[in-house]
Structures are given as C-alpha cells and as structure tokens.
C-alpha positions as CSV (number, residue, x, y, z in Angstrom):
1,M,-16.9,-28.3,0.4
2,S,-19.3,-31.2,0.6
3,S,-23.2,-30.6,0.4
4,S,-23.3,-32.1,4.3
5,T,-21.0,-29.3,5.2
6,R,-22.5,-26.4,3.8
7,S,-25.7,-27.2,5.1
8,F,-24.3,-27.6,8.5
9,N,-22.6,-24.6,8.6
10,A,-25.9,-22.8,6.9
11,L,-27.7,-24.1,10.5
12,F,-24.8,-23.3,12.2
13,Y,-24.5,-19.8,11.7
14,R,-28.0,-19.4,11.5
15,F,-28.0,-19.9,15.3
16,S,-24.4,-18.7,16.2
17,T,-22.9,-16.2,14.4
18,G,-22.9,-12.6,15.3
19,V,-23.4,-9.3,13.2
20,S,-21.3,-6.4,13.8
21,L,-22.3,-3.4,11.9
22,K,-19.9,-0.6,11.4
23,S,-20.1,2.8,10.3
24,P,-17.2,4.0,8.2
25,N,-13.9,5.5,8.8
26,S,-13.7,9.4,7.8
27,F,-13.1,12.5,8.7
28,P,-14.5,16.1,6.1
29,I,-12.8,17.5,3.8
30,Q,-15.1,20.3,2.6
31,G,-18.9,20.4,3.8
32,A,-20.1,16.6,3.1
33,V,-17.0,15.8,1.2
34,G,-14.8,13.1,2.9
35,L,-11.8,11.2,2.6
36,H,-12.5,7.5,3.5
37,K,-10.2,4.6,4.6
38,K,-11.1,1.5,2.8
39,L,-11.6,-0.9,6.3
40,S,-9.3,-4.4,6.5
41,S,-10.8,-7.2,5.2
42,S,-9.1,-11.0,5.0
43,S,-9.1,-13.0,1.7
44,L,-9.3,-16.9,2.4
45,Y,-8.5,-19.5,-0.1
46,S,-10.9,-22.5,-0.3
47,S,-10.2,-26.4,-1.6
48,Y,-11.7,-29.4,-2.3
49,S,-10.8,-32.4,-0.8
50,S,-10.1,-34.0,-4.0
51,C,-9.5,-31.4,-6.7
52,A,-8.1,-27.8,-7.0
53,K,-10.9,-24.8,-6.3
54,W,-9.2,-21.9,-7.8
55,V,-10.4,-18.7,-5.9
56,T,-9.1,-15.1,-6.5
57,P,-10.3,-12.2,-5.0
58,V,-11.1,-9.0,-6.9
59,E,-11.5,-5.8,-4.4
60,F,-13.1,-2.5,-5.0
61,E,-12.8,0.0,-2.4
62,A,-15.8,2.4,-2.0
63,V,-17.2,4.7,0.6
64,G,-16.3,3.1,4.0
65,F,-16.6,-0.6,2.4
66,V,-15.4,-3.0,0.4
67,R,-16.6,-4.8,-3.0
68,K,-15.7,-7.8,-3.7
69,I,-16.2,-9.8,-7.3
70,W,-14.6,-13.2,-7.3
71,T,-13.5,-14.8,-10.2
72,R,-11.4,-17.7,-11.1
73,G,-7.2,-18.1,-10.5
74,P,-5.0,-20.6,-9.6
75,L,-5.3,-22.1,-5.9
76,C,-2.7,-20.7,-3.8
77,M,-2.6,-21.4,-0.4
78,G,-2.3,-17.9,1.6
79,R,-3.6,-14.5,0.7
80,R,-0.2,-12.8,-0.3
81,S,0.8,-15.7,-2.9
82,C,-2.9,-15.5,-3.9
83,K,-2.2,-11.5,-4.7
84,I,0.8,-12.1,-6.7
85,A,0.0,-15.4,-8.7
86,G,-3.3,-14.0,-9.9
87,R,-3.2,-10.4,-10.8
88,K,-2.6,-11.1,-14.3
89,G,-6.0,-13.8,-14.2
90,V,-7.8,-11.4,-12.1
91,Q,-7.5,-8.4,-15.2
92,D,-8.5,-10.2,-17.8
93,A,-11.4,-11.5,-16.0
94,K,-12.9,-8.2,-14.8
95,K,-12.2,-7.2,-18.9
96,A,-14.3,-10.2,-20.3
97,K,-16.8,-9.6,-17.9
98,L,-17.1,-6.0,-18.9
99,Y,-16.7,-7.1,-22.9
100,A,-19.6,-9.4,-22.5
101,K,-22.0,-6.9,-20.8
102,V,-21.3,-4.4,-23.0
103,G,-22.0,-6.6,-26.1
104,K,-25.1,-7.4,-24.3
105,E,-26.2,-4.1,-23.9
106,V,-25.8,-3.7,-27.6
107,V,-27.8,-6.8,-28.9
108,S,-30.7,-5.3,-26.9
109,A,-30.4,-1.8,-28.0
110,V,-29.8,-2.9,-31.9
111,K,-32.5,-5.2,-31.2
112,K,-35.0,-1.9,-30.3
113,G,-34.3,1.0,-32.4
114,G,-31.8,-0.8,-35.5
115,P,-28.2,-0.9,-36.1
116,S,-27.4,2.7,-37.3
117,P,-26.2,5.1,-34.0
118,V,-27.5,8.0,-36.1
119,S,-30.9,7.0,-35.8
120,N,-30.7,4.9,-32.6
121,T,-29.6,7.1,-29.6
122,T,-29.4,4.1,-27.0
123,L,-27.3,2.1,-29.3
124,A,-25.0,6.0,-29.7
125,A,-24.9,6.0,-26.0
126,I,-23.6,2.5,-25.1
127,L,-21.0,3.3,-28.0
128,E,-19.9,6.0,-26.4
129,K,-19.8,4.3,-23.1
130,A,-17.6,1.8,-24.7
131,K,-15.2,3.9,-26.1
132,E,-15.2,5.6,-22.6
133,L,-14.4,1.7,-21.4
134,D,-11.7,0.9,-24.0
135,V,-14.2,-2.0,-25.4
136,P,-12.5,-3.5,-28.8
137,K,-14.0,-2.1,-31.6
138,D,-14.5,-5.8,-33.4
139,I,-16.3,-7.2,-30.0
140,L,-18.7,-3.8,-30.6
141,E,-19.1,-4.9,-34.9
142,R,-19.4,-8.4,-34.0
143,N,-22.4,-8.1,-31.2
144,I,-24.1,-5.1,-33.7
145,K,-24.3,-8.1,-36.1
146,R,-25.5,-11.0,-34.2
147,A,-28.4,-8.6,-33.4
148,S,-29.6,-9.1,-36.7
149,D,-29.6,-12.9,-36.4
150,K,-33.7,-14.2,-36.1
151,G,-32.7,-16.8,-33.1
152,Q,-31.1,-13.8,-30.3
153,E,-33.9,-12.4,-28.5
154,A,-33.1,-9.3,-26.7
155,Y,-31.1,-8.9,-23.3
156,I,-33.6,-7.8,-20.0
157,E,-31.7,-6.9,-16.4
158,K,-32.6,-8.6,-13.6
159,V,-31.2,-8.4,-10.0
160,Y,-31.5,-11.4,-7.3
161,E,-30.8,-10.7,-4.0
162,V,-29.4,-12.8,-1.6
163,Y,-28.9,-13.8,2.6
164,G,-25.1,-15.1,2.7
165,Y,-23.3,-16.4,5.6
166,G,-22.7,-14.0,8.7
167,G,-26.0,-11.9,8.0
168,V,-24.1,-10.5,4.8
169,G,-26.4,-9.7,2.1
170,I,-25.1,-10.1,-1.7
171,I,-26.8,-8.6,-4.8
172,V,-26.1,-10.3,-7.9
173,E,-26.9,-8.0,-11.6
174,V,-28.2,-10.0,-14.5
175,L,-28.3,-9.3,-18.2
176,T,-30.3,-12.5,-19.8
177,D,-32.1,-13.1,-23.0
178,K,-33.6,-16.1,-21.1
179,I,-34.8,-15.1,-17.9
180,N,-36.1,-19.0,-17.0
181,R,-32.3,-20.3,-17.2
182,S,-30.8,-17.3,-15.1
183,V,-33.5,-17.3,-12.2
184,A,-32.7,-21.3,-12.2
185,R,-28.9,-20.8,-12.3
186,V,-28.6,-18.5,-9.7
187,R,-31.1,-20.1,-7.4
188,E,-29.0,-23.6,-8.1
189,V,-25.8,-22.0,-7.3
190,V,-27.6,-20.6,-3.7
191,K,-28.9,-23.5,-2.5
192,D,-25.7,-25.7,-3.5
193,C,-23.9,-22.9,-1.5
194,G,-26.1,-22.9,1.5
195,G,-27.0,-19.1,0.6
196,K,-30.8,-18.5,1.0
197,M,-32.6,-16.3,-2.3
198,A,-34.3,-12.9,-0.5
199,D,-37.5,-10.9,-1.4
200,P,-36.9,-8.4,-3.7
201,G,-36.3,-5.0,-1.5
202,S,-35.0,-7.3,1.1
203,I,-31.6,-6.6,0.5
204,M,-31.5,-3.7,-2.1
205,F,-32.2,-0.8,0.7
206,K,-29.1,-1.1,2.2
207,F,-27.1,0.2,-1.2
208,K,-26.9,3.4,-3.3
209,R,-25.5,3.6,-6.7
210,A,-23.4,5.8,-8.1
211,R,-20.0,6.2,-10.4
212,V,-16.5,5.3,-10.1
213,A,-13.2,5.6,-11.3
214,N,-10.4,4.1,-10.1
215,V,-6.7,5.4,-9.9
216,K,-4.1,3.6,-8.3
217,V,-1.9,5.0,-5.9
218,T,1.4,4.7,-7.8
219,D,-0.5,6.9,-10.3
220,A,-1.5,9.9,-8.5
221,D,-0.5,12.0,-5.4
222,K,-3.2,12.1,-2.9
223,D,-3.8,15.5,-2.7
224,Q,-3.4,16.5,-6.2
225,L,-6.2,13.5,-6.8
226,L,-8.4,15.3,-3.9
227,T,-8.0,19.0,-5.6
228,I,-8.9,17.3,-8.9
229,A,-11.8,15.1,-8.0
230,L,-13.6,17.8,-5.8
231,D,-13.3,20.7,-8.2
232,A,-14.7,18.5,-10.5
233,G,-17.7,17.6,-8.0
234,A,-17.0,14.2,-6.7
235,D,-18.8,13.4,-3.7
236,D,-16.1,11.5,-2.1
237,V,-12.7,10.5,-2.6
238,I,-11.8,6.8,-0.7
239,E,-8.2,6.1,0.1
240,P,-7.2,2.5,0.5
241,S,-5.4,1.2,3.3
242,M,-2.6,-1.5,3.5
243,D,-3.8,-4.4,5.1
244,D,-1.5,-6.3,7.8
245,D,-0.2,-8.5,5.5
246,D,0.3,-6.5,2.3
247,S,4.0,-5.0,1.7
248,E,5.1,-2.2,-0.5
249,E,5.0,-4.6,-3.3
250,D,0.9,-4.5,-3.0
251,K,1.2,-1.0,-3.7
252,P,0.0,-0.9,-7.3
253,E,-2.5,-3.0,-6.8
254,R,-4.2,-0.4,-4.5
255,Y,-6.1,2.4,-5.6
256,Y,-8.1,5.4,-4.9
257,K,-11.7,5.4,-5.4
258,I,-13.5,8.4,-6.7
259,V,-17.0,8.7,-6.1
260,S,-19.2,10.9,-8.0
261,S,-23.0,11.3,-9.3
262,S,-23.9,10.4,-12.9
263,E,-24.0,13.9,-13.9
264,N,-20.7,15.0,-12.6
265,Y,-18.6,11.9,-13.8
266,A,-18.1,12.9,-17.3
267,E,-16.1,15.7,-16.0
268,I,-14.0,14.1,-13.6
269,L,-12.8,12.2,-15.9
270,S,-12.4,14.7,-18.5
271,K,-10.5,16.8,-15.3
272,L,-8.2,13.5,-14.8
273,R,-7.2,13.2,-18.6
274,E,-6.4,16.9,-18.8
275,E,-3.7,15.8,-15.7
276,G,-2.3,13.3,-17.3
277,I,-3.6,10.7,-14.6
278,T,-4.4,7.0,-15.7
279,F,-7.9,6.0,-14.3
280,E,-10.3,3.1,-14.9
281,P,-13.7,3.6,-15.1
282,D,-16.3,2.2,-14.0
283,N,-19.0,-0.5,-16.2
284,G,-21.8,1.9,-15.9
285,S,-22.0,1.9,-11.8
286,E,-21.7,0.5,-8.6
287,L,-24.0,-0.4,-6.1
288,L,-21.9,0.6,-2.9
289,P,-23.2,-0.4,0.7
290,L,-24.8,2.3,3.1
291,T,-22.8,0.2,5.9
292,T,-20.7,-3.0,6.3
293,I,-20.8,-6.0,7.8
294,E,-18.0,-7.8,9.7
295,A,-18.0,-11.5,9.5
296,D,-16.0,-14.0,11.1
297,D,-12.9,-15.6,8.9
298,E,-15.6,-18.8,8.2
299,A,-18.6,-17.1,7.3
300,M,-16.3,-14.6,4.5
301,E,-14.9,-18.2,2.8
302,L,-18.6,-19.9,2.6
303,N,-19.3,-16.3,1.3
304,K,-16.6,-16.0,-1.2
305,E,-17.6,-19.5,-2.5
306,L,-20.7,-17.9,-2.9
307,M,-20.0,-15.0,-4.9
308,S,-17.3,-16.9,-7.1
309,N,-19.7,-19.1,-8.3
310,L,-22.6,-16.8,-9.0
311,L,-19.7,-15.1,-11.1
312,D,-19.2,-17.7,-12.5
313,L,-22.4,-17.9,-14.3
314,D,-22.6,-16.1,-18.0
315,D,-25.7,-14.2,-17.4
316,V,-24.3,-12.8,-14.4
317,D,-22.1,-9.3,-15.1
318,A,-21.7,-7.9,-11.4
319,V,-21.8,-9.2,-7.9
320,Y,-21.9,-6.9,-4.8
321,T,-21.9,-7.2,-1.4
322,D,-22.2,-5.6,2.1
323,Q,-19.3,-8.0,3.6
324,R,-16.1,-5.7,4.7
C-alpha cells in the first residue's frame, strides 16, 4: 500500500468512519464471575502491488474482546487458507517473541543484581517464570553471560500508545536497551502506516492488566474447566465462539481463556496440572480492553498492517488493541 493511499485512508477515516462500542456478551456464573463469549472478528489479508506482503493473525480471546498480535506468515487469499497455512509460523513467532522478552529481562536482572539467583531475588523470580513458560535453558544461560559484556546495557520497559483507524486504540509494549532507537522506530512505523502517536494515558485507561491461561477447546471439557477455574479463584472464563467461515477443522486452534489476578494465577496453573489439562501460560501478564471497538473491514485491514509492522520491530514485545 503506497504512502499516498495510506494518507488518503487516514484522512477519509478521520471524517467519515463511525465507531460502535459494545459491551461483552456474558451471563452470570457465580456472583461477578461470568462465562463470556468471544465476539466475532474478521481476518483480512493485505498485499502490495509488486511484491507479496506476508501477514498472518494470532488471536487471543479475553473478556469480551479479541486481543490481536500480528506476525509474518505466507500471503493467503482468504481467511480460512491463512489459518491453515500459517499455524506453524504463528506459533514459532509467538515463541520467538516470548524467548526474546525473557532473555532481555534476564540481562536487566543480572546487570542490577549479579548472576547468582541465590543472592539476586529478581533474577530468581525471572528464572522461575521462565521455567513456567518452558523457555529453553540455553537461552537463559546465554543471556546471563551476555549481561557481563561491557557494551551491554540494561533493558528498560516502555509503553507507547497509538491511535489506529476507526477510533481503535493500540498499546505497544517495548523492552529496550536504547530508548531513543525504540521510540524513533515506533514513530516511523506509525507514521508510515497512517496512525498517530497518542499522549501517555490517552489509551491505557481503556485497558486492564491480568494473568491469562489458555486452554485449547480440544484439551478440556467446558464444564470441568469452569469448575476447576472457579474453585481456584479465576475471575473469568472466556468461551470462544465460531466465526462464520470457521469449521470443525478450526476447533483445535480455539482456546478457552482463564483470566485471573496475579495472586491466584499459580493456584490455577497448579490445579490444571493436577487434572492433566494442557495449557499455555501468558508471558507475565496481558492487557485486556474494558470495551471493544467494531471497525469496518477497511479500517481493520489498515490496523492489522500497522500492528504487524510494529511487532516486527526487535524492541517490541507485545501489541494490544481494543479492536474487536
């Protein structure tokens, strides 16, 4: 997509695009705990006129919204073919981002408190989390050694807020050893894709932070999972719904989302292990929007391109959106 086209789209949406805000669909389970259904979303492809643009979606469902992180994968003409062709690439990209983030956290902890987890409680906590996330031991050892390099600086967490198309908000989480480099690259991507940087706090207040455990629908019975999660202190259990063009072949890629506070998260994971239920933990926490925004198809496509390009940056660890 050319810069002139992006500029036109940006101007067009500023004056003509309507925004629809809808509350999540839910029904009560116990008190404030609810079983929420994922609202449907559209996955679109994008392409350039002279070369292939690779975009594949990863969807994380949470309380009444769909969190979307975009990673590179084969260009496919249509939603269903993209899902089938890009699954392995998507999983590999998710792991690469996770390992990179944990590695940077290890470097920062060693820089501040030394390489011994016995005396460095921060490092000990990170190593425990890495074990929970199944991060390979060689990655941890390599980053502990890297922290001793004189030229290696400690990593600093930064959060950037972005206005997308159709009134959509985007949060960009960064862990960087060069703040000037990271902010320059984020600004460049946002500008090139027709978005706009937001002032601190302009979008963040629309999100809340929580711990999430992901369970494939093929790995657990819904009623059993609800009982385990609620007994362990979960705040919500989110049931995914089928999109219009989904089939039974897509079922293995759908997840229940167990949302909890940090205090109850370990207990929930322990209960899942006891019951023999396979799960995927989060990478420390997730940002969940309080409400979601329904953008039209063209706005969704433009936002997905923006999020994909942001996630391509080495300093960027996660991208969140309130787009449905």
